[in-house]
ROMIFI-514852 format. One record per residue: x, y, z of N, C-alpha, C, CB in turn; residue in one letter; chain. Coordinates in steps of 0.001 Angstrom, whole numbers. Glycine has a CB too. Layout:
N
R     n_u     n_v     n_w    ca_u    ca_v    ca_w     c_u     c_v     c_w    cb_u    cb_v    cb_w residuo cadena
R       X       Y       Z       X       Y       Z       X       Y       Z       X       Y       Z       A      A
...
% end
This chain:
152
R     n_u     n_v     n_w    ca_u    ca_v    ca_w     c_u     c_v     c_w    cb_u    cb_v    cb_w residuo cadena
R   99732  146325   69926   98066  146315   69221   97854  144487   69280   97986  147153   67016       M      A
R   96811  143882   69465   96679  142830   69700   95975  141897   68361   96037  142936   70917       A      A
R   96341  140689   68375   95645  140483   66932   94086  140522   67359   96111  138861   66084       I      A
R   93461  140408   68441   92380  140114   68866   91552  141077   68526   92393  139845   70041       G      A
R   91725  142298   68585   91190  143989   67929   91030  143942   66363   92533  145402   68230       E      A
R   91589  143481   65725   91565  143665   64344   90883  142321   63715   93069  143955   63807       I      A
R   91104  140968   64615   90277  140056   63631   88675  140059   63734   90726  138568   63870       C      A
R   88055  139260   62505   86931  139148   62710   86321  138216   63255   86547  139305   61961       S      A
R   85276  139087   64074   84479  137901   65443   83241  137215   65130   83931  138732   66927       R      A
R   83492  137389   63265   82080  136653   63252   82653  135328   61862   80383  138099   62660       E      A
R   82807  134707   62383   83591  133428   61986   82645  132242   61736   84635  133010   63143       V      A
R   82765  131914   60279   81831  131113   59676   82221  129344   59846   81791  131659   58098       V      A
R   81742  128483   60130   82448  127390   60656   81744  125997   60227   82529  127562   62207       F      A
R   82237  124926   60433   81697  123981   60169   81932  122543   60861   81865  124040   59063       A      A
R   81285  121499   61128   82426  120198   62191   82807  119566   60960   81544  118745   63592       R      A
R   83392  118515   61316   84106  117414   60827   83184  116399   60290   84956  116852   61855       R      A
R   82161  116055   60624   81117  115515   60283   80165  116112   58910   80488  115531   61494       D      A
R   80601  117147   58576   79621  118059   57464   80332  117049   56270   79969  120264   57278       T      A
R   79438  116921   55316   79441  116857   54053   80362  117795   52949   78214  116987   53897       T      A
R   81139  117653   52375   81693  119009   51687   81014  119538   50796   82867  118933   51070       I      A
R   79862  118784   49904   78488  119371   49585   78276  120644   50413   77302  118313   49904       K      A
R   77676  120600   51619   77007  121501   52683   78068  122207   52947   76352  120871   53975       A      A
R   79190  121728   52837   80482  122941   53272   80660  123964   52052   82242  122114   53536       A      A
R   80685  123783   51031   80743  124036   49654   79209  124995   49275   80892  122417   48819       A      A
R   78186  124538   49907   76884  125526   49404   77116  126843   50966   74733  124257   49407       R      A
R   77454  126431   52195   77491  127012   53114   78644  128580   52324   77995  125859   54420       L      A
R   79799  128127   52169   80733  129226   51707   80194  129790   50659   82073  128830   51360       M      A
R   79472  129665   49597   78732  130381   48740   77877  131023   49332   78205  129758   47853       R      A
R   76996  130756   50143   76045  131166   50429   76499  132656   51468   75260  129941   50965       E      A
R   77727  132336   52257   78480  133130   53257   79538  134332   52013   79611  131770   54462       S      A
R   79650  133580   51063   80378  134632   50218   81868  134745   51177   79342  136307   50085       H      A
R   82364  133517   51424   84039  132977   51759   84392  131795   50978   84323  132478   53412       I      A
R   85748  132037   50914   86841  130821   50496   86481  130376   51749   88652  131082   50121       G      A
R   86905  129962   53106   87229  129010   54187   85978  128692   55050   88370  129593   55088       S      A
R   86329  127654   55903   85509  127659   56843   86284  127272   58076   84409  126857   56528       L      A
R   86550  127430   59301   87358  126730   59997   86124  125666   61135   88518  127945   60781       V      A
R   87192  124483   60540   86576  123461   61250   86398  123299   62468   86979  122605   61042       V      A
R   85753  123131   63857   85545  122899   64760   85159  121822   65916   85226  123412   64571       V      A
R   85510  120901   66665   85111  120282   67404   84602  120969   68531   85861  119515   67558       D      A
R   83296  120551   69192   82256  121085   70058   82275  120584   71806   80858  120591   69308       E      A
R   84033  120229   72150   83544  119338   73621   83142  120495   74350   84855  118344   74602       P      A
R   81994  120102   75529   81580  120924   76618   81018  122184   75887   82798  121242   77666       D      A
R   80650  122513   74319   80126  123211   74078   80706  124335   73406   79631  123286   74884       G      A
R   82056  124658   73508   82821  125450   73028   83557  124766   71977   83534  126006   73968       K      A
R   83398  125741   70907   84098  125674   69918   85259  125519   69734   83950  126315   69473       R      A
R   85751  124516   69690   87781  124610   69664   88102  124195   67887   88865  122790   71119       I      A
R   88690  124780   67415   89670  124966   66013   90011  123651   65857   91134  125973   66088       P      A
R   89616  123187   64722   90902  121466   64166   91147  121913   63190   90375  119594   63797       A      A
R   90973  122950   62380   91532  123332   61022   90725  123849   60333   92031  122406   60275       G      A
R   91032  123966   59067   90532  125035   58058   90240  124091   56979   91633  126294   57612       I      A
R   88916  124220   56595   88750  123816   55367   88649  125020   54004   87528  122993   55546       L      A
R   89435  125000   52645   89399  126240   52187   88825  125445   50710   90969  127252   52295       T      A
R   88559  126749   50095   87425  126473   48372   88963  125749   47517   86537  128816   47130       D      A
R   90166  125654   47942   91086  125126   46837   91384  123486   47724   92778  126380   46517       R      A
R   91096  123337   48978   90816  122123   49347   90056  120834   48577   90247  122419   50301       D      A
R   88677  121937   48404   87588  121142   48046   87535  120543   46112   86226  122231   48534       I      A
R   88333  122151   45744   88603  121455   44769   89796  120353   44316   88553  122263   44149       V      A
R   91111  120911   44983   91833  119903   44636   91667  117837   44925   92921  120535   45247       V      A
R   91316  118308   45915   90959  116967   46984   89294  116316   46761   91076  117640   48877       A      A
R   88417  116644   46029   87412  116302   45695   87109  116639   44561   86714  116531   46377       V      A
R   86875  117483   43846   86434  117789   42535   87744  117251   41184   86127  119602   42615       V      A
R   88400  117892   41571   89284  117309   40644   89984  115427   40383   90336  118239   40989       A      A
R   89000  115197   41733   89118  113629   41404   87848  112858   41252   89880  112902   42512       L      A
R   87016  113899   40725   85631  113035   40595   85127  112356   41582   85665  112078   39694       G      A
R   85835  112826   42938   84777  111904   44235   83291  112662   43956   85402  112264   46388       L      A
R   82366  112192   44963   81011  112297   45463   81225  113359   46650   80362  110782   45957       N      A
R   80659  114565   46480   80887  115731   47755   79419  115228   49041   80564  117926   46854       P      A
R   78886  114590   48478   77960  113907   49473   78359  113135   49961   76966  113442   49200       D      A
R   78882  112309   49884   79454  111419   50607   81016  111454   51277   79296  110458   49833       A      A
R   81543  112512   51072   83154  112676   51738   82643  113717   52667   84660  113278   50588       I      A
R   83388  114165   54006   83202  114981   55098   84043  116105   55278   83271  114282   56144       Q      A
R   84066  116792   55732   85092  118283   56051   86489  117760   56542   84395  119447   57494       V      A
R   86075  116189   57226   87238  116135   58429   88124  114936   57674   86555  115619   60306       G      A
R   88142  114838   56458   88438  113947   55456   89396  114977   54666   87076  113307   54640       D      A
R   88999  115924   54375   89428  116938   53268   90845  118070   54002   87742  117998   52797       V      A
R   90077  117939   54954   90761  119856   55579   91987  119435   56133   89714  120948   57171       M      A
R   93195  120806   56464   94379  120437   56533   94730  119782   57688   95082  121365   56324       G      A
R   95429  119127   58063   96020  118287   59509   96357  119041   60564   97326  117481   59336       Q      A
R   97648  119979   60142   98155  120620   61032   97150  121985   61329   99582  120855   60597       E      A
R   97002  121465   62369   95793  123194   62866   97001  124014   63217   94337  123134   64752       L      A
R   97168  125719   62889   97514  126812   63148   96893  127504   63787   97744  127281   62416       L      A
R   96800  128005   64856   95750  129003   65383   96755  129855   66207   94392  128296   66343       A      A
R   96013  131085   66226   97048  132706   66891   95932  132648   68155   97022  134852   65566       V      A
R   96565  133006   69769   95574  133685   70526   95463  135274   70444   95804  133309   71874       R      A
R   94275  135302   70706   93670  136785   70759   94759  138141   71667   91995  136539   71718       E      A
R   95206  137721   72184   96423  138405   72920   97712  139077   71799   97152  137081   73982       D      A
R   98112  137850   71246   99235  137919   70046   99314  139272   69750   98896  137088   68642       A      A
R  100538  139869   69180  100768  141120   68993  100377  140682   66900  102683  141744   69792       G      A
R  100394  141755   66331  100285  141922   65163  101727  141599   64309   99745  143227   65081       I      A
R  102504  141615   64513  103762  141205   64196  104343  139731   63686  104313  141501   65234       A      A
R  103436  139288   65107  103814  138103   65621  102935  137099   64758  103609  138045   67206       E      A
R  102007  137616   64637  100567  137066   63874  101166  137018   62230   98920  138424   64098       T      A
R  101580  138296   61556  102160  138653   60096  103274  137272   60165  103047  140574   59927       A      A
R  104187  137134   61301  105750  136633   61037  105203  134713   60789  107157  137077   62931       Q      A
R  104016  134580   61601  103623  133035   61608  103077  133006   60730  102904  132377   62572       L      A
R  102080  133213   60254  101718  133548   58583  102665  133642   57432  101134  134851   58460       M      A
R  103453  133969   57382  104270  134038   56674  105774  132937   56374  104388  135151   57018       R      A
R  105735  132605   57753  106626  131065   57682  105786  130086   57450  107419  130565   59030       L      A
R  104496  129995   57502  103729  128813   57599  103126  128721   56062  102554  128913   58858       K      A
R  103424  129574   55643  102840  130027   54025  100479  129829   54374  103879  128047   52229       G      A
R  100176  130471   55145   98683  130742   55245   97955  132276   55381   98296  129990   56448       V      A
R   97049  132280   54835   96555  133230   54518   95188  134040   55575   96277  132773   53243       R      A
R   95039  132467   56119   93974  132522   57732   94575  132443   58575   92942  131507   58162       R      A
R   94308  132529   60030   94540  131948   61177   93524  131968   61922   95486  132387   61766       L      A
R   92625  130645   62494   91865  130958   63789   92229  131914   64568   91815  129998   64593       P      A
R   91518  132594   65330   91958  133181   66984   91369  132680   68248   91610  134677   67166       V      A
R   91857  132579   68650   91678  131630   70455   91649  132455   71610   93098  130556   70958       T      A
R   90832  132154   72334   90645  132493   73867   92269  132156   74478   89237  131352   74691       D      A
R   92430  132414   75968   93131  131484   76583   93118  130246   77003   93321  131801   77219       D      A
R   91918  129720   76666   91363  128185   76583   91122  127580   75580   90310  127952   77099       A      A
R   91656  128149   74575   91205  127489   73195   90284  127548   72590   91165  126501   73109       G      A
R   89148  128536   73037   87782  128118   72425   88578  129632   71294   85761  128245   73700       A      A
R   87505  129214   69702   87352  129741   68705   86449  131463   69110   86629  128549   67797       L      A
R   87256  132561   68675   86960  134204   69213   86333  134757   67523   88923  135326   69929       V      A
R   87561  134202   66882   87681  134819   65489   88437  134774   64756   87641  135754   65368       G      A
R   89017  135107   63278   89449  134378   62062   89967  135724   61944   88409  133573   60878       I      A
R   92012  135434   61630   92358  136970   61152   93206  136727   59283   93838  137833   62699       V      A
R   92720  136954   58517   93350  136817   57159   94294  137879   56770   92325  136770   56132       A      A
R   95284  137178   55795   96199  137821   55228   95389  140264   54583   96592  136254   53650       A      A
R   94149  139867   54183   93326  140978   53844   93467  142056   54864   91909  140564   53708       D      A
R   93021  141585   56550   93056  142013   57532   94442  142928   57734   92800  140972   58308       D      A
R   95281  142251   57956   96986  142642   58048   97099  143604   57107   98160  141402   57680       L      A
R   97294  143591   55636   97015  144578   54759   96386  145796   55110   96371  144101   53908       L      A
R   95059  146089   55129   93914  147163   55683   94385  147349   56839   92345  146748   55791       K      A
R   95263  146852   57613   95429  147864   59115   96610  148168   58415   95564  147173   61014       L      A
R   97603  147886   57718   99312  148296   57157   98812  149501   56260  100372  146822   56003       L      A
R   98053  149412   55245   97630  150589   54490   97241  151855   55501   96349  150153   53560       A      A
R   96163  151436   56720   95667  152344   57344   96570  153562   57906   95043  151711   58223       E      A
R   97925  152547   58246   98836  153311   59288   99861  154035   58657   99520  152396   60293       E      A
R  100217  153287   56816  100990  154411   56279  100422  155546   55792  101701  154039   55354       L      A
R   98823  154803   55401   98618  156393   55357   98328  157275   56193   97862  156713   54717       S      A
R   98386  157241   57491   98754  157824   58668  100408  158207   59048   98202  156895   59610       A      A
R  100762  157837   58302  102318  158273   58093  102222  159634   57037  103356  156817   57288       L      A
R  101837  158937   55917  102264  159893   54689  101158  161214   55268  101837  159074   52733       A      A
R   99625  161459   55824   99463  163027   56402  100422  163510   57066   98409  163271   57293       T      A
R  101251  162709   58089  101773  163494   58980  103193  164189   58209  102016  162593   60342       M      A
R  103675  163554   57522  104737  164208   56823  104450  165360   55654  105473  163116   56235       V      A
R  103116  164929   54941  102449  166161   54537  101971  167196   55507  101387  165812   53842       S      A
R  102023  167003   56971  101329  167982   57596  102529  168586   58281  100116  167498   58510       R      A
R  104245  167922   58591  105220  168534   58579  106081  169622   57718  105607  167810   58726       E      A
R  105465  169457   56482  105842  169975   55180  105753  171234   55392  105085  169567   54023       H      A
R  104173  171279   55931  102840  172600   55866  103605  173070   56779  100949  172415   56289       K      A
R  103980  172772   57979  104005  173254   59259  105390  174483   59081  104237  171827   60454       R      A
R  106630  173294   58472  107216  173962   58267  107871  175116   57541  107339  173549   58404       E      A
R  106906  174676   56306  106405  176389   55635  106205  177238   56634  104898  176534   54761       K      A
R  104603  176871   57149  104338  178063   58019  105824  178475   58914  102972  177625   59126       D      A
R  106114  178075   59577  106969  178692   60603  108142  179716   60177  107586  177576   61329       I      A
R  108669  178885   58729  109766  179685   57978  108718  181034   57887  110406  178895   56249       R      A
R  107710  180892   57279  107157  182404   56884  106649  183294   57715  106181  182398   56049       R      A
R  106397  182541   59148  106087  183915   59875  107175  184270   60880  104668  183862   60680       T      A
R  108267  183261   60527  109652  183556   61122  109547  182918   63227  109912  185803   60819       G      A
R  108409  181753   63279  108420  181778   64794  109126  180003   64590  106479  182127   65787       F      A
% end
């Protein structure tokens, strides 16, 4: 299964020149803890980074800086990690684990933003798969009992 099949296609984003105050307000209104930061050359949204609520607290609030005077591009992480939508689930999980990130922008072949995948998305998928396996085991036991009872 490709990561593009389970990622969220509704991505809340901001540009580098968005103020921290505006970004924080957008996070609050959207009930999310991160924004994908994009550049928009030729009208395409190309991921440039991620801004998290933790970034805002550590880099702005804790230092007593003015959130109206600081822009997202000044605070966001500089290393961009993203995954293509045709990447596998295991490959994506491994990248997240190795890099210690909980969210990754998902891009198309041209590098344009198409979604975001979070560790929670992977956990949900894994829980569904484990539940399906548990159901299979339960049915196997029932089937075995039925076969032994009827002699078939």
